[in-house]
N, C-alpha and C positions, 0 to 999 in steps of 0.2 A: 889562456897561456898554454895549458896542456894540449889543447886541440892543435894549436899551431906547432908545438913540438912534435906531435905525432905526424902532422903533415910533412914536416921537414925531415923527420927520421921515422918512417913508418915501421911499425912493429910487425914483422912478417910472420911471426909464430906466436901470437898471443890472442887469447880470448878473454872476454869479460862476461860474467854471468850474474844474474840477479833474479829475485822474485818480487813481484808486486801483486797487488790485488785490485779487483774491480768490483764495485758494489753493484749488485743486480737486485731485481725484485725478489729473488729466491735466497738472497744472502750474498756471500762473497765468492768470487771466482779468483783463484790464485793462478797467476801466469808467471812461468819461469822462462827465461830467455838466455841465449848465448849469442853474443855478437863477436864476429871475427874483427879484430882491431885493424887488420890490414885492409880488408875490403869494406869494412863498416856495414856488413850484411848480417842479418840474423840467420845463423846457421843451425840453430836448435831452439825449439820452443815446445812448451807443454802447458796444459791447463787442467785444473782439477778443483773440486769443491773443498779439498783439504790440502794443507801445506805439510807434506811429509817428505821423507827421503826419496820416495819413488818419483815424486814430481821432479826432483833435481836430476836423478839418474836417467829418467826418460829423456829429459832435455839434453843432457850431455851425450847420451847415446845417439840422438838424432844428429847432433853436431859432429860426432865422430864418424857417423855414417856419411854425412855430407862431405866432410873434409878429408877423412882418412889420413890423419896426421902421421907423417913419417919421422921428421925430427920431433923432438920433444916440444910440446906446446905449453906455454905458461897460461894458467887459468887464474884470472883475477876474480875473486869473489869475497864478499864480506860476511856471508852467512853460513857457510857449510863447514861442518866439522865432524860429522858422524864417521864411524868406522867403515860403514858401507861406502860412503863417499870417498874416503881415503883409498880403499881397496880398488874402487872403480877407476880412480885417477891413475893409480900405478899400473893397472892392467891395460890401460888404453893410451899409453905413451904421453900422458899429461903430467904437468908439474904444478902444484898449487903455488900461488904467489906468496912469498913470505914477507913482502914489504907492505905493511899496513898503510903507510902514507901514500905510496904509489897506487895501491889498490883503491883507496878512497878517491884519489884524483881521477883515475881511469873510470871508476864507477859512474862518475858524472856524465860521461858520454852515453852510456846505456840508459841512464835515468832520464836524460833529455829526450831520448828516442821514445821512451815509454810514457812520458808525461801526457801527450795527447790522448792516449788510450785511457788513462785514468780520468780525464776530463770529459769523456764522451757521455 
């Protein structure tokens, strides 16, 4: 249902961001991604053996560099709340989503994209 709503009314200035992990022979590899909701493209990504605030900011920095947002861009994310994240968001013309219900529904789009990665 949500995917059909987005196709009918594309979100021109919105991103969705999430972190997942992939099990490797050496442990876990954490993968953070940012998807542009209008183009459905991954515009930022980062990988690391630890899941910390730097993983998130590196990912968002790549997305900002790729898209260079002029109007404010809403970022839907279910996991980030650090002071560094909040500062980064404000400094780069981004706005955190305040709607938990909307964020959960939109997160499904990115998680569907990441599912094959986890199953490899």
